[in-house]
VOFIPA-48054 format. One line per 5 residues: their letters; for each residue x, y, z of N, C-alpha, C. Coordinates in Angstrom, 1 decimal. Each point is the difference from the previous one (the first is absolute). Layout:
BEGIN
A> X:Y:Z:X:Y:Z:X:Y:Z | ...
! end
This chain:
BEGIN
MPTRL> -25.4:6.5:-4.1:0.2:-0.7:1.3:0.2:-1.5:-0.3 | 0.8:-0.7:0.9:0.1:-1.4:-0.1:-1.3:-0.7:0.0 | 0.0:-1.2:-0.7:-1.3:-0.8:-0.1:-0.5:-0.4:1.4 | 1.0:-0.5:0.8:-0.4:-0.4:1.4:0.7:0.8:1.0 | -0.7:0.3:1.1:0.6:0.7:1.1:-0.5:-0.6:1.3
LHTQT> 0.9:0.1:1.0:-0.4:-0.5:1.4:-0.8:1.1:0.7 | -1.1:-0.3:0.6:-0.8:0.9:0.8:0.7:0.0:1.4 | 0.6:1.1:0.3:0.8:0.0:1.3:-0.8:-0.2:1.2 | -1.2:0.4:0.0:-0.9:-0.1:1.2:-0.4:-1.4:0.3 | -0.3:-0.8:-1.0:-0.5:-1.3:0.2:1.1:-1.1:-0.3
GTLCN> 1.0:0.4:-0.8:1.1:-0.9:-0.4:-0.4:-0.9:-1.1 | -1.0:0.3:-0.7:-0.5:-0.8:-1.1:0.5:0.5:-1.4 | 0.2:-0.9:-0.9:0.4:0.3:-1.4:-1.2:0.3:-0.8 | 0.0:1.2:-0.7:-1.2:0.4:-0.8:0.4:0.3:-1.4 | -0.8:-0.6:-0.9:0.1:0.4:-1.4:-0.8:1.3:-0.2
RDEQI> 0.0:0.5:-1.3:-0.6:1.3:-0.2:-1.5:0.1:0.4 | -0.7:-1.1:-0.4:-1.5:0.0:0.4:-0.1:0.1:1.5 | 0.8:-0.7:0.7:-0.1:-0.1:1.5:0.5:1.4:0.6 | 0.9:0.6:-0.7:0.4:1.4:0.5:-1.1:0.9:-0.1 | -0.7:0.0:-1.1:-1.2:0.9:-0.2:-1.1:-0.4:1.0
SKFTG> -0.2:-1.2:0.2:-1.0:-0.5:1.0:0.3:0.6:1.4 | 1.3:-0.1:0.4:0.4:0.6:1.3:-0.3:1.5:0.0 | 0.2:0.7:-1.1:-0.2:1.4:0.0:-1.5:0.3:0.1 | -0.9:-0.7:-0.8:-1.4:0.3:0.1:-0.6:-0.4:1.3 | 0.7:-0.8:0.8:-0.5:-0.3:1.3:0.6:0.8:1.2
SQQYN> 0.8:1.0:-0.4:0.8:0.8:1.0:-0.7:1.2:0.4 | 0.4:0.5:1.2:-0.5:1.3:0.5:0.4:1.1:-1.0 | 1.1:-0.1:-0.6:0.5:1.1:-0.9:-1.0:0.1:-1.2 | -0.5:-1.1:-0.5:-0.9:0.0:-1.1:-1.3:0.6:0.4 | -0.6:-0.4:1.2:-1.2:0.6:0.4:0.1:1.5:0.3
RLLSL> 1.1:0.4:0.5:0.2:1.4:0.2:0.1:0.7:-1.3 | 0.7:-0.6:-1.0:0.1:0.7:-1.3:-1.4:0.1:-0.7 | -0.9:-1.0:0.2:-1.3:0.0:-0.6:-0.8:1.2:0.7 | 0.1:0.1:1.3:-0.7:1.1:0.6:0.5:1.4:-0.3 | 1.2:0.1:-0.3:0.6:1.3:-0.2:0.1:0.4:-1.5
AMSYD> 0.0:-0.9:-0.9:0.3:0.2:-1.4:-0.9:1.1:-0.6 | -1.3:0.0:0.3:-0.9:1.0:-0.6:0.2:1.3:0.6 | 0.6:0.1:1.1:0.2:1.3:0.7:1.3:0.7:-0.6 | 0.8:-0.7:-0.7:1.2:0.6:-0.6:-0.4:1.0:-1.1 | 0.8:1.0:-0.2:-0.2:0.9:-1.1:0.0:-0.8:-1.3
PVERV> -1.0:0.2:-0.9:-0.1:-0.7:-1.2:1.3:0.0:-0.9 | 0.7:1.2:0.1:1.2:0.1:-0.8:1.1:-0.9:0.5 | 0.0:-0.1:1.4:1.1:-0.8:0.6:-0.4:-1.4:0.3 | -1.2:-0.4:-0.2:-0.5:-1.3:0.4:0.8:-1.2:-0.4 | 0.3:-0.1:-1.3:0.7:-1.1:-0.6:1.4:-0.1:0.6
GRIHA> 0.6:1.1:0.1:1.4:0.1:0.6:0.0:-0.5:1.4 | -1.0:0.5:0.8:0.0:-0.4:1.4:-0.3:-1.4:0.2 | -1.0:-0.6:-0.8:-0.3:-1.4:0.1:1.2:-0.8:-0.4 | 0.7:0.4:-1.1:1.2:-0.7:-0.4:1.1:0.0:1.1 | 0.1:1.1:0.7:1.0:0.1:1.1:-0.4:-0.9:1.2
DVSRY> -1.3:-0.1:0.3:-0.4:-0.8:1.1:0.2:-1.5:-0.3 | -0.4:-0.4:-1.2:0.2:-1.4:-0.4:1.5:-0.4:-0.1 | 0.8:0.9:-0.5:1.4:-0.3:-0.1:0.7:-0.1:1.3 | -0.5:0.8:1.0:0.5:0.0:1.3:-0.2:-1.4:0.7 | -1.2:-0.5:-0.3:-0.4:-1.3:0.6:1.0:-1.1:-0.5
FLFVM> 0.3:0.1:-1.3:0.8:-1.1:-0.6:1.5:0.2:-0.1 | 0.5:0.9:0.8:1.4:0.2:0.2:0.6:-1.3:0.4 | 1.2:-0.4:-0.6:0.5:-1.3:0.3:1.5:0.1:0.3 | 0.5:-1.0:0.8:1.4:0.0:0.5:0.7:-1.2:-0.7 | 1.2:0.2:-0.5:0.8:-1.0:-0.6:1.0:-0.5:0.9
FSHRW> 0.4:-1.3:-0.1:1.0:-0.6:0.9:1.3:-0.3:-0.8 | 1.1:0.4:0.6:1.3:-0.4:-0.6:0.8:-0.7:1.1 | 0.6:-1.2:-0.4:0.6:-0.8:1.0:0.8:-1.1:-0.8 | 0.8:-0.7:0.8:0.7:-1.2:-0.6:-0.8:-1.2:0.5 | -0.2:-0.9:-1.0:-0.8:-1.3:0.4:0.8:-0.8:1.0
GKGEP> -0.7:-0.6:0.9:0.6:-0.9:1.0:-0.7:-1.3:0.0 | 0.1:-0.7:1.2:-0.6:-1.3:0.1:-1.5:0.1:0.3 | -0.8:-0.9:-0.6:-1.4:-0.1:0.3:-0.8:1.2:-0.5 | 0.3:0.6:-1.1:-0.8:1.1:-0.5:-1.4:-0.6:-0.5 | -1.1:0.5:0.5:-1.3:-0.4:-0.4:-0.3:0.4:-1.5
LLHDI> -0.4:-1.0:-0.8:-0.3:0.3:-1.4:-1.5:0.2:-0.1 | -0.5:0.3:-1.3:-1.4:0.3:-0.2:-0.9:-1.1:0.5 | 0.3:-1.2:-0.4:-0.9:-1.1:0.4:0.0:-0.3:1.5 | 1.0:0.5:0.7:0.1:-0.2:1.5:-1.0:0.9:0.7 | -0.3:1.2:-0.6:-0.8:1.0:0.8:-1.4:0.2:-0.6
QGRSI> -0.3:-0.5:-1.2:-1.3:0.2:-0.6:-1.1:-0.5:0.9 | -1.0:0.8:0.2:-1.1:-0.4:0.8:0.3:0.0:1.5 | 1.1:0.5:0.4:0.4:0.0:1.5:0.4:1.4:0.4 | 0.0:0.3:1.3:0.6:1.2:0.5:1.5:-0.3:0.4 | 0.9:0.8:-0.4:1.4:-0.3:0.3:0.2:0.2:1.5
YDMTR> -0.9:0.7:0.7:0.2:0.2:1.4:-0.4:-1.3:0.8 | -0.7:-1.0:-0.6:-0.3:-1.2:0.6:0.9:-1.2:-0.4 | 1.0:0.3:-0.8:0.9:-1.0:-0.5:1.1:-0.3:1.0 | 0.5:-1.3:0.0:1.1:-0.4:0.8:1.2:0.9:-0.3 | 0.7:0.4:1.1:1.0:1.1:-0.1:1.4:-0.5:-0.4
SDGVK> 0.1:-0.4:-1.3:1.4:-0.3:-0.5:0.7:1.3:-0.2 | 1.3:-0.1:-0.3:0.7:1.3:-0.2:-0.6:0.8:-1.1 | -0.4:-0.6:-1.1:-0.5:0.8:-1.1:-1.4:0.6:0.3 | -0.8:-0.8:0.7:-1.3:0.5:0.4:0.1:1.2:1.0 | 0.9:-0.2:1.0:0.2:1.1:1.0:0.4:1.3:-0.8
KLQKF> 0.9:-0.1:-0.9:0.4:1.2:-0.8:-1.1:0.6:-0.7 | -0.9:-0.8:-0.7:-1.1:0.5:-0.7:-1.0:0.6:1.0 | -0.3:-0.6:1.1:-0.9:0.6:1.0:0.6:1.3:0.5 | 1.2:0.1:0.3:0.6:1.3:0.5:-0.1:1.1:-1.1 | 0.3:-0.4:-1.2:-0.2:1.0:-1.1:-1.4:0.5:-0.1
CLTAF> -1.0:-0.9:0.0:-1.4:0.5:-0.1:-0.4:0.8:1.2 | 0.4:-0.4:1.2:-0.3:0.7:1.2:0.6:1.4:0.0 | 1.3:0.1:-0.5:0.7:1.2:0.0:-0.7:1.0:-1.0 | -0.4:-0.5:-1.1:-0.8:0.8:-1.0:-1.3:0.4:0.6 | -0.7:-0.9:0.7:-1.3:0.4:0.6:0.1:1.1:1.0
KRGYL> 1.1:-0.2:0.9:0.2:1.0:1.0:0.3:1.4:-0.5 | 0.5:0.0:-1.3:0.3:1.3:-0.6:-1.2:0.5:-0.8 | -1.1:-0.7:0.1:-1.2:0.5:-0.6:-0.4:-0.5:-1.4 | 0.7:-1.1:-0.4:-0.2:-0.5:-1.4:-0.8:-1.3:0.1 | -1.0:-0.2:-0.8:-0.8:-1.2:0.0:0.5:-1.1:-1.0
WAWSD> 0.9:0.4:-0.9:0.4:-0.9:-1.1:1.5:-0.2:0.0 | 0.4:-1.2:-0.3:1.5:-0.2:0.0:0.3:-1.1:-1.0 | 1.2:0.0:-0.6:0.4:-1.0:-1.0:1.3:-0.6:0.3 | 0.1:-1.3:-0.1:1.3:-0.7:0.2:0.2:-0.9:-1.2 | 1.3:0.0:-0.5:0.2:-0.9:-1.2:0.0:-1.5:0.4
TCCID> 0.0:-0.3:1.3:0.0:-1.4:0.3:-1.4:-0.7:-0.3 | -1.1:0.8:0.3:-1.3:-0.7:0.0:-1.1:0.8:-0.9 | 0.4:1.1:-0.6:-1.1:0.7:-0.7:0.1:-0.2:-1.5 | 0.9:-0.9:-0.4:0.1:-0.4:-1.5:-0.2:-1.5:-0.1 | -0.8:-0.4:-1.0:-0.1:-1.4:-0.3:1.2:-0.4:-0.9
KDSSA> 1.0:-0.6:0.6:1.2:-0.3:-0.7:-0.2:-1.2:-0.9 | -1.1:-0.7:0.1:-0.3:-1.1:-0.9:-0.6:0.4:-1.3 | -0.3:1.3:-0.1:-0.6:0.6:-1.2:1.1:0.8:-0.7 | 0.5:-0.5:-1.1:1.0:0.7:-0.7:-0.5:1.4:-0.5 | -1.3:0.1:-0.4:-0.5:1.3:-0.4:0.0:1.0:1.1
ELQEA> -0.5:-0.5:1.2:0.0:1.0:1.1:1.4:0.3:0.5 | 0.9:-0.9:0.0:1.4:0.3:0.4:0.6:1.0:-1.0 | -0.2:-0.2:-1.3:0.5:1.0:-0.9:-0.6:1.4:0.2 | -1.3:0.0:0.2:-0.6:1.3:0.3:0.6:0.7:1.2 | 0.2:-0.8:1.1:0.5:0.5:1.2:1.4:0.6:-0.2
IGSMF> 0.9:-0.8:-0.7:1.3:0.5:-0.2:0.0:1.3:-0.8 | -0.8:0.1:-1.0:-0.1:1.2:-0.8:-0.6:1.2:0.8 | -0.8:-0.3:1.0:-0.7:1.1:0.7:0.7:0.4:1.3 | 1.0:-0.7:0.4:0.6:0.1:1.3:0.5:1.4:0.3 | 0.7:0.6:-0.9:0.5:1.4:0.2:-1.2:0.9:0.2
GWYRR> -1.0:-0.1:-0.8:-1.1:0.9:0.1:-0.8:-0.2:1.4 | -0.1:-1.2:0.4:-0.6:-0.2:1.3:0.7:0.6:1.2 | 1.4:-0.1:0.0:0.8:0.6:1.0:-0.1:1.5:-0.1 | 0.0:0.5:-1.2:-0.1:1.5:-0.2:-1.3:0.5:0.5 | -1.1:-0.7:-0.2:-1.3:0.5:0.3:-0.4:-0.3:1.5
SALTI> 0.8:-0.7:0.7:-0.3:-0.4:1.4:0.0:1.3:0.8 | -0.8:-0.1:1.1:0.0:1.1:1.0:1.2:-0.1:0.8 | 0.5:-1.2:0.2:1.2:-0.2:0.8:0.6:-1.4:-0.3 | 1.3:-0.1:0.0:0.7:-1.2:-0.1:0.7:-0.3:1.3 | -0.3:-1.1:0.6:0.7:-0.5:1.2:1.1:-0.9:-0.4
VYLAD> 1.2:0.4:0.4:1.2:-0.9:-0.2:0.4:-0.6:1.3 | 0.0:-1.4:0.0:0.3:-0.7:1.2:1.4:-0.6:-0.2 | 0.9:0.4:0.9:1.4:-0.5:0.0:0.3:-1.0:1.1 | -0.2:-1.3:-0.4:0.0:-1.0:1.1:1.4:-0.2:0.5 | 1.0:0.4:-0.7:1.4:-0.2:0.5:0.6:1.3:0.6
VPEAG> -0.8:0.9:0.4:0.5:1.3:0.6:-0.6:0.0:1.4 | 0.9:0.0:1.0:-0.5:0.1:1.4:-0.5:1.4:0.3 | -0.7:0.1:1.1:-0.6:1.2:0.4:0.9:1.2:0.0 | 1.2:-0.2:0.5:1.0:1.1:0.1:1.1:0.0:-1.1 | -0.3:-0.9:-1.0:1.0:-0.2:-1.0:-0.1:1.0:-1.2
SFTTS> 0.9:-0.1:-1.0:0.0:0.8:-1.2:-0.5:-0.9:-1.1 | -0.8:0.6:-0.9:-0.5:-0.8:-1.1:0.9:-0.1:-1.2 | 1.2:0.6:0.1:0.9:0.1:-1.2:0.5:-1.4:-0.4 | 0.0:-0.9:0.9:0.5:-1.4:-0.3:-1.1:-1.0:-0.2 | -1.2:0.5:-0.1:-1.2:-0.9:-0.1:0.1:-0.7:-1.4
QWFGR> -0.4:-1.3:0.0:-0.1:-0.7:-1.3:-1.1:0.5:-0.9 | -0.9:0.8:0.5:-1.1:0.6:-0.8:0.6:0.9:-1.1 | 1.2:0.6:0.3:0.6:0.8:-1.0:0.7:-0.7:-1.1 | 0.1:-1.4:0.1:0.7:-0.8:-1.0:-0.9:-0.7:-0.9 | -1.3:0.2:0.1:-1.0:-0.8:-0.8:-0.4:0.9:-1.2
GWTLQ> -0.4:-0.7:-1.1:-0.3:0.7:-1.2:-1.3:0.8:0.1 | -1.1:-0.7:0.4:-1.3:0.6:0.0:-0.1:1.2:1.0 | 0.8:0.0:1.0:-0.1:1.0:1.0:0.5:1.4:-0.5 | 0.7:0.0:-1.1:0.4:1.2:-0.6:-1.2:0.9:-0.4 | -1.0:-0.6:-0.8:-1.2:0.7:-0.3:-0.9:0.3:1.2
ELLAP> 0.1:-1.0:1.0:-0.8:0.2:1.2:0.5:1.2:0.8 | 1.3:0.4:-0.2:0.5:1.1:0.6:-0.3:1.3:-0.8 | 0.2:-0.1:-1.3:-0.1:1.2:-0.8:-1.5:0.4:-0.4 | -0.8:-1.0:-0.2:-1.4:0.4:-0.4:-0.8:0.7:1.0 | -0.1:-0.4:1.3:-0.9:0.6:1.0:0.4:1.4:0.3
RTILF> -1.0:0.9:0.2:0.3:1.3:0.4:0.1:0.1:1.5 | -0.6:-1.0:0.7:0.0:0.0:1.5:0.4:-1.4:0.4 | 1.0:0.0:0.9:0.6:-1.2:0.5:0.3:0.1:1.5 | -0.3:-1.1:0.7:0.5:-0.1:1.4:0.8:-1.3:0.2 | 1.1:0.1:0.6:0.9:-1.2:0.3:-0.3:-0.5:1.4
YTRTW> -0.1:-1.3:0.1:-0.2:-0.7:1.3:1.1:-1.0:0.2 | 0.4:-0.1:1.3:1.1:-0.9:0.3:-0.6:-1.4:0.4 | 0.9:-0.9:0.4:-0.4:-1.4:0.3:-1.1:0.0:1.0 | 0.0:0.9:1.0:-1.1:-0.1:1.0:-1.2:0.9:-0.3 | -0.1:0.4:-1.3:-1.1:0.8:-0.5:-0.1:1.3:0.8
SLYKN> 1.2:0.6:0.3:0.1:1.4:0.4:0.5:0.8:-1.1 | -0.5:1.3:-0.1:0.5:0.9:-1.0:1.5:0.1:0.0 | 0.6:0.0:-1.2:1.5:0.1:0.0:0.5:1.2:0.7 | 0.9:-0.3:1.0:0.6:1.0:0.8:-1.0:0.8:0.8 | -1.2:-0.6:0.2:-1.1:0.6:0.7:-0.4:1.4:-0.5
IESSN> 0.2:0.2:-1.3:-0.3:1.3:-0.7:-1.5:0.0:-0.3 | -0.7:0.7:0.8:-1.5:0.1:-0.2:-0.2:1.0:-1.2 | -0.5:-0.5:-1.1:-0.2:0.8:-1.2:-1.1:-0.6:-0.8 | -0.6:0.8:-0.8:-1.0:-0.6:-0.9:0.7:-0.4:-1.3 | 1.3:0.3:-0.2:0.7:-0.3:-1.2:1.5:0.1:0.2
HKTDA> 0.7:-1.2:0.0:1.4:0.0:0.3:0.8:0.6:-1.2 | -0.7:0.2:-1.2:0.7:0.6:-1.1:0.2:1.5:0.2 | -0.7:0.5:1.0:0.2:1.5:0.2:0.9:0.2:1.2 | 0.6:-1.0:0.6:0.9:0.2:1.1:1.4:0.0:-0.5 | 0.7:1.1:0.2:1.4:0.3:-0.6:1.0:-1.1:0.5
AILEE> -0.1:-0.4:1.2:1.0:-1.0:0.5:-0.2:-1.4:-0.7 | -1.3:-0.4:-0.1:-0.2:-1.3:-0.7:0.3:0.1:-1.5 | -0.3:1.1:-0.6:0.4:0.2:-1.4:1.5:-0.1:-0.2 | 0.7:0.5:0.9:1.5:0.0:-0.1:0.5:-1.5:0.1 | -0.6:-0.7:0.9:0.3:-1.4:0.2:-0.4:-0.8:-1.3
LAGAT> -1.2:0.2:-0.5:-0.5:-0.7:-1.2:1.0:0.3:-1.2 | 0.4:1.2:-0.2:0.9:0.4:-1.1:1.3:-0.8:0.2 | 0.5:-0.1:1.2:1.2:-0.7:0.2:-0.1:-1.5:-0.2 | -1.1:-0.6:0.4:-0.2:-1.4:-0.1:-0.3:-0.4:-1.5 | -0.6:0.8:-0.8:-0.4:-0.3:-1.3:0.8:0.6:-1.1
RIESR> 0.8:1.1:0.4:0.7:0.8:-1.0:-0.9:0.6:-1.0 | -1.2:0.4:0.5:-1.0:0.7:-0.8:-0.1:1.4:0.6 | 0.0:1.0:-0.9:-0.1:1.4:0.5:-1.4:0.2:0.7 | 0.0:0.8:1.0:-1.2:0.2:0.8:-1.1:0.6:-0.9 | 0.3:0.8:-1.0:-1.0:0.5:-0.9:-0.8:-1.1:-0.7
FLTDF> 0.6:-1.1:-0.4:-0.6:-1.1:-0.6:-0.8:-0.8:1.0 | 0.4:-0.1:1.3:-0.7:-0.7:1.0:-1.3:0.7:0.4 | 0.0:1.3:-0.1:-1.2:0.7:0.4:-1.0:0.3:-1.2 | 0.6:0.1:-1.2:-0.8:0.4:-1.2:0.4:-0.7:-1.2 | -0.1:-1.3:0.0:0.4:-0.9:-1.1:-1.0:0.0:-1.1
TPGMD> 0.4:0.1:-1.3:-0.9:-0.2:-1.1:0.7:-0.9:-1.0 | -0.7:-1.1:-0.4:0.5:-0.9:-1.0:0.3:0.7:-1.3 | 1.1:-0.4:-0.6:0.4:0.7:-1.3:1.4:-0.4:-0.4 | 0.4:0.6:-1.1:1.3:-0.3:-0.6:1.2:0.9:0.5 | -0.3:1.0:0.8:1.0:0.9:0.5:1.1:-0.8:0.8
DARSR> 1.2:0.2:-0.5:1.2:-0.6:0.7:-0.3:-1.5:0.3 | -0.3:-0.7:-1.1:-0.4:-1.4:0.1:1.2:-0.8:0.6 | 1.2:0.3:-0.3:1.1:-0.8:0.6:0.0:0.0:1.5 | -0.2:1.2:0.6:-0.1:0.1:1.4:-1.1:-0.9:0.6 | -1.1:0.0:-0.7:-1.2:-0.8:0.5:0.4:-1.5:-0.1
LRWAS> 0.7:-0.4:-1.0:0.4:-1.4:-0.1:1.0:-0.3:1.1 | 0.9:0.9:0.3:0.9:-0.2:1.1:-0.6:-0.2:1.4 | -1.2:0.7:0.2:-0.7:-0.2:1.2:-0.3:-1.4:0.3 | -0.3:-0.7:-1.1:-0.5:-1.4:0.1:1.1:-1.0:-0.2 | 1.2:0.4:-0.4:1.1:-0.9:-0.3:0.4:-0.9:1.1
SRRTT> -0.1:0.4:1.2:0.5:-0.8:1.2:-1.2:-0.8:0.6 | -1.2:0.2:-0.5:-1.2:-0.7:0.6:-0.2:-1.3:-0.7 | -0.7:-0.9:0.8:-0.2:-1.4:-0.5:-1.5:-0.3:0.1 | -0.4:-0.9:-0.9:-1.4:-0.4:0.0:0.0:-1.6:0.0 | -1.1:-0.6:0.4:-0.1:-1.4:0.0:0.0:-0.6:-1.4
RPEDV> -0.8:0.7:-0.9:-0.1:-0.4:-1.4:0.9:1.0:-0.7 | 1.0:-0.5:-0.8:1.0:0.9:-0.6:-0.6:1.0:-0.9 | -1.1:-0.4:-0.7:-0.6:1.0:-0.9:-0.7:1.2:0.7 | -0.2:-0.2:1.3:-0.6:1.1:0.7:0.9:1.2:0.2 | 1.3:-0.2:-0.2:0.9:1.1:-0.1:-0.4:1.1:-1.0
AYSLF> -0.6:-0.5:-1.1:-0.5:0.9:-1.0:-1.4:0.5:0.4 | -0.9:-0.9:0.4:-1.3:0.4:0.3:-0.1:1.0:1.1 | 0.9:-0.1:1.0:-0.1:0.9:1.1:0.5:1.4:-0.2 | 0.6:0.3:-1.2:0.6:1.3:-0.2:-0.9:1.1:-0.4 | -0.6:0.0:-1.1:-0.7:1.2:-0.5:-1.5:-0.2:-0.3
GILPV> -0.4:-1.2:-0.3:-1.4:-0.1:-0.4:-0.2:0.5:-1.5 | 1.1:0.0:-0.8:-0.2:0.5:-1.3:-0.1:-1.2:-1.0 | 0.1:-1.2:0.5:-0.1:-1.2:-0.9:-1.4:-0.6:0.1 | -0.5:-0.6:-1.2:-1.1:-0.9:0.1:0.4:-1.2:0.8 | -0.7:-0.4:1.0:0.4:-1.1:0.9:-0.2:-1.4:-0.7
LYGES> 1.0:-0.7:-0.1:-0.1:-1.4:-0.5:0.6:-0.9:1.1 | -0.7:-0.2:1.1:0.6:-0.7:1.1:0.3:-1.4:-0.3 | 1.3:-0.4:0.3:0.4:-1.4:-0.2:1.1:0.0:-1.1 | 0.2:1.1:-0.8:1.0:-0.1:-1.0:1.4:0.0:0.7 | 1.1:-0.2:-0.8:1.3:-0.1:0.6:0.5:1.3:0.5
AEFAL> 0.8:0.0:1.0:0.6:1.2:0.6:0.7:0.8:-1.1 | 0.8:-0.6:-0.8:0.8:0.7:-1.0:-1.0:0.7:-1.0 | -1.0:-0.7:-0.4:-0.9:0.6:-1.0:-0.8:1.2:0.6 | -0.4:-0.2:1.2:-0.8:1.1:0.7:0.9:1.2:0.2 | 1.2:-0.1:0.4:0.9:1.1:0.2:0.4:0.6:-1.3
GRLLG> 0.2:-0.9:-1.0:0.4:0.5:-1.3:-1.1:0.9:-0.6 | -1.3:-0.4:0.2:-1.1:0.8:-0.6:-0.1:1.3:0.8 | 0.3:0.0:1.3:0.0:1.2:0.8:1.0:1.0:-0.5 | 1.2:-0.5:-0.1:1.1:0.9:-0.5:-0.2:0.5:-1.4 | -0.5:-0.9:-0.9:-0.3:0.5:-1.3:-1.1:1.1:-0.1
EVISQ> -1.0:-0.2:0.9:-1.1:1.0:0.1:0.6:1.4:0.5 | 0.8:-0.1:1.0:0.5:1.2:0.6:0.9:0.7:-1.0 | 0.9:-0.7:-0.7:0.9:0.6:-0.9:-0.7:0.6:-1.2 | -1.1:-0.7:-0.5:-0.7:0.5:-1.1:-0.7:1.3:0.3 | -0.5:0.1:1.3:-0.7:1.3:0.3:1.0:1.1:0.4
SGDIS> 1.1:-0.4:0.6:0.9:1.1:0.5:1.1:0.3:-0.9 | 0.4:-1.0:-0.9:1.1:0.2:-0.9:1.4:0.0:0.7 | 0.0:-0.4:1.3:1.2:0.0:0.8:0.5:-1.4:0.2 | 1.1:-0.4:-0.8:0.6:-1.3:0.2:1.0:-0.1:1.1 | 0.4:1.2:0.6:0.9:0.0:1.1:-0.5:-0.7:1.2
MLDW> -1.4:-0.1:0.1:-0.6:-0.7:1.2:0.4:-1.4:0.1 | 0.5:-0.6:-1.1:0.4:-1.4:0.1:1.1:-0.3:0.9 | 0.7:1.1:0.4:1.1:-0.1:0.9:-0.5:0.2:1.4 | -0.7:-0.9:0.6:-0.6:0.1:1.3:0.2:-1.2:0.8
! end
């Protein structure tokens, strides 16, 4: 799990010790204590593990940064629900409230859940990002440039580098429009299981639906995977490499050329396929 998570009920940012404290003070914890000894001894550990895991299910946020995004130091020791409603704060509040209404107590946003002044923490976050999105119970994608009745195929979200893994890694995704309504009002627990949305996604990304629903990092057809990213842009040029596969040791701050060169060298050495350079 990420080091810090937003508690969607209170709007407070919690580190791991604080997350555990929330759990031990919860009704779920008291219920678990009262029932644990009644569980079948053979099944007890598994059932306790399932109950604890259920409590700590978390939601990841995927979006494009805009004006007034609250950073870590802006929200520490405060509830986001009590903060002045700038555009960035409103978006964060709506994200947390949407996750809470769907039954999740924990949420993560790249704007405020990482200490970007710590190079070690930033490096760990970059290396862990794919895994966090993969292990999330849900990823909420907010498309600020898509009107309620519009199509997401022209959204700038599809042109950003990091959103490629934020699309591929999660097993469960819901798309929300500018007004925080579900895309095309499709009520679903997972838009990746909706045939119409998958068809639109495949058209917008040129990624086959089988990869959208069941993607596994690896060297298979590496050239196609590089092509998926070829039209995307990142704020830091070296992030073009970092956002692709997660197969590199992360050295944040190196030149774009060196980062991408190491990525391609690693892929070629493992796959033996030099044709991928034509992407």
